[in-house]
C-alpha positions, 0 to 999 in steps of 0.5 A: 500500500505505501509502496503504491503511494510512493510509486504514484508520487514518483510517477507524478513527479516524473510526469511533471518534470517532463512538462514544458515550462510554458505549458506548466504555467498554462496548466496552473492557470487552468487549475486556478480557474477550476478552484475559483469556480468551485469556490464560487459554487461553494460560496453560493451554497454557503459551504464553508469547507468547500469555500475554504479548501478551494480558495486555499488552493487558488491562493497556493496556485497564485502564489506559485504564479507570482513566484515564477516571475523572474526577480530581475524582470523589470518589464512593464508586463512583470510589474503588471502581473506582480500587481495583479497577483498581489491584488488578487492574493490580498482580496481572496482571503477577505472573500473567504471571510466575507463570502463575497462571491463578486471578488471570486468572479472578478479574480476568475475574469482576470485569470481567464484573460491572462490564461488566454493571453498566455495561450496566444503568446507564450504557448504559440511561441513555444509551439504548444497547443493553444485555446481561444482568445478573450474576444471569442470566449464569453466569460459569463456576462463579460464578453470583453477583456477588462481594460487593463488586460486588453491594454497588455494584450494590445502591447503583446500583439505589437511586440513591445516586450510582451511576448514574441521574441522578447520572451526569450529562451532564458525564460523557458529554461528558468520557468519564469513568466514574462509575457 
């Protein structure tokens, strides 16, 4: 029994070590969205345990995403991500206490847009599978990117330090986020 658990843990670690760093960030965004959606459902059901577990996991994933930004990256994109992640990390614990569903919905909306931007830039550059963009995917009642995210997306499309060749192979090697 313990041998099986150890083998499974080893196999999971082995599988994760073979994932491309850019894809790993995409997977983290996807899992983060799952936990935000589950937290929202738990909040609506007034399920304190489900709310706490899923917000805790969302906070852990956000912390990992924040930590993946290179310390030496002084770009506007890195600053934007640090600020956004910090804001969400500040608000989610408050939402856990106050049961404020709107905070979770707002976080979900921003992370959805970041995931789509990541797919359009870093995933494409790395030659990995991508998904749609923020204009083509409806996020509940929000059909457009938030203005701040749209501005980053436009700069990415223009190639001003937000993807394209600026992303760089060093970022891939260090599992850092610099979109």
